[in-house]
C-alpha positions in Angstrom: 66.6 -30.3 92.9 67.8 -32.5 90.0 71.2 -31.9 88.3 70.8 -30.6 84.7 74.4 -30.2 83.5 77.5 -32.3 83.2 80.5 -31.2 85.3 83.2 -29.5 83.1 85.6 -32.3 84.0 83.2 -34.9 82.7 82.8 -33.0 79.5 86.5 -32.6 79.1 87.2 -36.3 79.6 84.3 -37.3 77.2 85.7 -35.2 74.4 89.4 -35.9 75.1 88.7 -39.6 75.0 86.6 -39.3 71.9 89.5 -37.5 70.2 92.0 -40.1 71.4 89.8 -43.0 70.2 89.6 -41.4 66.7 93.4 -40.9 66.8 93.9 -44.5 67.8 91.7 -45.7 64.9 93.4 -43.5 62.4 96.9 -44.6 63.4 96.1 -48.3 63.4 94.4 -48.0 60.0 97.4 -46.1 58.7 99.7 -48.9 59.9 98.3 -51.1 57.2 99.8 -48.8 54.5 103.3 -49.8 55.5 105.1 -53.1 54.9 105.6 -55.4 57.9 108.8 -54.8 59.7 109.1 -51.2 58.5 110.0 -48.4 60.8 106.8 -46.5 59.9 104.6 -49.5 60.7 106.3 -50.0 64.0 105.9 -46.3 64.8 102.2 -46.6 64.1 101.9 -49.5 66.5 103.9 -47.6 69.1 101.8 -44.4 68.8 98.6 -46.6 68.9 99.9 -48.2 72.1 100.6 -44.8 73.7 97.2 -43.5 72.7 95.6 -46.6 74.2 97.5 -46.1 77.5 96.2 -42.4 77.5 92.7 -43.6 76.9 93.0 -46.0 79.8 94.3 -43.3 82.1 91.6 -40.8 81.0 88.9 -43.4 81.4 90.0 -43.9 85.0 89.8 -40.2 85.5 86.5 -40.0 83.6 84.9 -42.6 85.9 86.3 -40.8 88.9 84.6 -37.6 87.7 81.4 -39.5 87.1 81.3 -40.9 90.6 82.4 -37.6 92.2 80.2 -35.2 90.3 77.4 -37.4 89.1 75.5 -37.2 85.8 72.4 -35.0 85.0 68.9 -36.4 85.2 68.0 -37.8 81.8 66.2 -35.4 79.6 63.9 -38.0 78.1 61.8 -39.6 80.8 61.1 -42.7 78.7 62.4 -45.7 80.8 63.4 -47.6 77.7 65.7 -44.8 76.5 67.1 -44.4 80.0 67.9 -48.1 80.2 69.4 -48.2 76.7 71.5 -45.1 77.4 72.9 -46.5 80.6 73.7 -49.8 79.0 75.4 -48.1 76.1 77.5 -45.9 78.4 78.6 -48.7 80.7 79.4 -50.9 77.7 81.5 -48.2 76.2 83.3 -47.6 79.5 84.0 -51.3 79.9 85.5 -51.7 76.4 87.5 -48.5 76.7 89.1 -49.8 79.9 89.4 -53.5 78.8 90.8 -52.9 75.3 94.0 -51.1 76.4 94.6 -53.9 78.8 94.5 -56.4 76.0 96.7 -54.2 73.9 99.3 -54.2 76.8 99.0 -58.0 77.0 99.5 -58.3 73.2 102.8 -56.5 73.4 103.9 -58.4 76.5 103.0 -61.8 75.1 105.1 -60.8 72.1 108.0 -60.2 74.5 108.1 -56.4 74.0 108.6 -53.8 76.7 105.9 -51.2 76.9 107.0 -47.6 77.5 104.8 -44.8 78.7 106.4 -41.4 78.8 109.8 -42.7 80.0 108.4 -45.3 82.3 108.5 -49.1 81.5 105.5 -51.2 82.5 106.4 -54.3 84.6 106.1 -57.6 82.7 102.7 -59.0 83.7 102.8 -62.1 81.5 105.4 -64.5 80.1 106.0 -64.2 76.3 103.8 -66.7 74.5 103.1 -66.6 70.7 99.8 -68.5 71.0 98.5 -66.2 73.7 99.7 -63.2 71.8 97.5 -64.2 68.8 94.5 -64.9 71.0 94.9 -61.5 72.8 95.4 -59.8 69.5 92.1 -61.2 68.2 90.3 -60.1 71.4 91.8 -56.6 71.2 90.8 -56.3 67.5 87.3 -57.6 68.2 86.9 -54.9 71.0 88.3 -52.2 68.6 85.8 -53.2 65.9 83.0 -53.3 68.5 83.9 -49.7 69.4 83.4 -48.6 65.7 79.9 -50.0 65.9 79.0 -48.8 69.4 80.4 -45.3 68.9 78.4 -45.0 65.7 75.2 -45.9 67.6 76.2 -43.5 70.5 76.7 -40.6 68.1 73.6 -41.3 66.1 71.5 -41.5 69.3 72.9 -38.2 70.4 72.0 -36.6 67.0 68.6 -38.3 67.0 67.8 -36.9 70.4 69.0 -33.5 69.4 67.3 -33.2 66.0 64.3 -35.5 66.3 63.3 -35.7 69.9 64.7 -32.1 70.4 65.9 -32.6 74.0 69.0 -31.1 75.5 71.1 -34.3 75.8 73.7 -33.2 73.2 73.8 -29.6 74.3 74.5 -30.8 77.9 77.6 -32.6 76.7 78.6 -29.5 74.7 78.1 -27.4 77.9 75.4 -25.3 76.1 72.6 -25.6 78.6 70.9 -22.6 80.2 70.3 -24.1 83.6 
């Protein structure tokens, strides 16, 4: 018998990460409204960093849930759609794991300690202004890529729901009668 629903843990992690990604985007865009060196700008960067660490942690748990509970059989049997969906999911997973690592490296190359709910990350790299700039550019590229990929991901879900009329979106909303 094929699996027809996502496990509630997978659904929770999907939407929690989606919320955190939106929050990270909002906070980092808000940062630009404040002058460099201001407390408000630094606070935005700190909050963005904490959100990034939460995304990383939840992504680890999300992947654990995926491996433990599996995923439902695709609703649309078209192999092209199945391949594209798998590629999109693994690309999103990769970026959502890699981007926070580059964010951490950005702060550490800048010589700053990184705090996470009272804990301090060990220093993984030696401060280096040139590497800080390179890592910042990579982190920003990954973030901008997420805007694009998340947009495609959301549009594909809506397209499947309203045009193809399959249950892909309903399954991620836990609205399947199966």
